[in-house]
N, C-alpha and C positions, 0 to 999 in steps of 0.2 A: 144564826146558824147553830149547828150542834157541835159542841166541843170547842177545841182550841181555834182561835182566830188570830190573825196578825194584822196590825195596823201600824204603818210606818208613816210619820208625817215629817217632811223635810222640804227644804227649798232647793232640791236637787233630785235627780233620779236615785232610787234606792241602791244600796250596796248588795253584796253577795249575788245571788241569782235572782233578786227581786225584779230587776228590769226585764230579764228574759221570761220570767214566769208571768208577769203582767201582760207581756205581748202574747204569750200562749193563751191566756185565759180571756183577755179582753181585745186582743188584736191591736193594742196600742204600743207604738215604739216610743217609750218615754224619752230616750235620748233625742230623737227628732222633735218631739213635742216640746221638750224643755228648751231646745235651741230656738224653735219657732216662737215660743212664748217670749223669750228674751228679746227677740228681734221685732216683736210686736206683730207678727204675722198671723197669730191665732189668739182668740180670746175665749173660745168655747170648744170643748171636746166632747163629742158624743160617742159612746161605745156600747156595744152589746156583748154581754157575757157569752163567751163561746165554750167555756168549760166550767164545770162545777167547782173544782178544787185543785189546789196545787200544793206541792211541798218539795223541800230539798233536804238533802243530808250531806254533810261534809265530814270527812274523817281527818282531823288535824294531825300534823306530824307530832312525834314524841318530843315535845318541847322541854321536858324536864330531864332528858338524858344528858349525862355528863360526858358522853363520848359520841362520836359520829356513828349513826346507824344507817344501814342501807337496806333497800327493799330486796329481799331474797326469794320471796314467793308471794303470789297473789292468788287468792281464792275468790273468784267472781262467780256468783250463781248464774244459771242460764238466763240470759236476757229475756227470752220468750216467756219466762215465768213471771215477768213483771210488765204487764201490758201498758201501764201508765208511765213507764220510764221513757222520758223524751230525750234527755241528753245525759251523758256521763263522761267523766275524765278519770282515768286511773293511772297510777304511776307505772313506769317501766321497771323491769328488774335492773337493779344497780342504782336506781335513783336514791337520793338522800332521803332518809325516813325520819331524821331528827332535825331540830331547829325550831326557831320561833315561827308562829303562825301569822302571816301578813295578809294573805289573800286566799279565798276559797279555791282559787285555781292552782295554788301552790300547796297541795295537801296530799294526803294518802288516798284520796278518792272524793269525788264530788258528783252528786246525782240529783237530777231534777225530774219530778213527777208531775203529771197533769192529767186530769180526767175526772171520772166519777169519784166522789168523796170516799166511799167505802173501799173502792179499789186502790185509790192512792194510799189510804191508811194501811191496807193489807200489804201493798208492795213495799212501803217504807219499813214496816215491821219485818217483812221477809228479808229485805236487804240487810237490816241491822243484825239479823240472826245468822245470815249466811255469808257475809262479805268479810274477808280478813286479808 
């Protein structure tokens, strides 16, 4: 490929949004395949790549803050300006904005992109410049 690539090797489905992205790109539900393999129900998996690229961006909470912080405003760029955005979760006003980072779902924003490599790259950069 061109540029950055990710390879995760583990004896379990991946963390963060890896499982969801692999299902988007390859049509494989790793949670089901993992269980089926452990039960001996499957020994071979065939897949066809359905999308060219994927990416995700997570905005962690302010973990170094010495006081409790809360979400007071959210600036989300127009979703139609990011055609490769497949899923996203943003906090609500009043949610806690500080604390340790345990999971990408407990953050100040989590976004998953999938599609053409150049469009995914463009959308990720656009989000990083316009989301706060």
